[in-house]
N, C-alpha and C positions, 0 to 999 in steps of 0.2 A: 591434812592439816594437823599441826602440832602446837600445843601451848608451850611457850617459852617464858615461864613466869619470872625468871631472872631479868628478862628484858621487857616484861609487861606487854607481851604481844603474842598473837597467834600467827603462825607462819605457814604459807603454802609453798611447797617446793616441788620441782619437777623430778623426773626419774633419775636425773644425774645429781640431784641435791642442790641445784641452783635455786635461789630464792625467787619465787614468782610473784608473791604478794604477801601482804601482812595487814593485820588489824591490831592497833595498839589499844590498850585499855588501862583503866585505873580501877582497882578492886578495893572496896571498903565493906567489910563484912559480907552481907548477901547482895550488895549492890555493885553492879559492874557497869562502868561508864566506858563505852567504846568511843575513843577519841579521834581515830584517824584510820582510814583505809587507803592502802597504796598498792598499785599493781605495777610491776616493772614494765617499762615500755615494750620490751621484747615479748611480753606475754599478753599485751592488751588485745581485746577483741576475742578472747577465748572463754569468757565467762568466769574468770578467776575471781573477780570482785564479788559476783553473785554467789559463787561457790563458798567463798570465805564468809559472806554475810549469813548464809544459811547455816554453815557449820558453827559459827560463834553463837548464833541464836539457839541452835539445838543444844550446844554445850551449856549455855546459860540455863535453859529449861531443865536439862538433866541434873544440874547442880542446884536447882531451886533458887536461882538468882533473879533479881529484878534488874532490867536493862535500862540504862539511860543513854540514848543514842545522840551523842554530841557530834559525831562525824556526819556531815551533810550527806555523803553517799549512803551510809547506813540508814539514816533517817528517811531518805527518799525511798530506799529499797523496802523499808518497813511499811511505808505508805502503800506499797503494792502487794504486801503480804500480811493481810489482817489476821492470819492464823497465829501470829506471834503477839497480838495486841494484849493478851492476858499477862504477859511478863514484862511489858514495857511500862515504865513509870510515866504517869500522866500528871502534869502540873494543873493545879486548880487556879493558878494566877496567870493573867495575861501579861506579856511583855509589851510595854508601850514604846 
């Protein structure tokens, strides 16, 4: 996985360099909002999405960032991985 800051996304590529999946983000200071996760249909079912999710969360932790999971896939993934709860922004307001 590599960060492509000029495109505001992390990319996962296969051994030939083909784009297998990506996670887009918006960075503001130490806050990173992950906005979308996408896996190319040719790579579905291989765990690319989960691999990307873990990689972007590990990257955020290493850089001391707070994560705002806007992407539904990533938010769901985080619900199954409480080990990242310490770097995820928590809202004190409920949306009605």
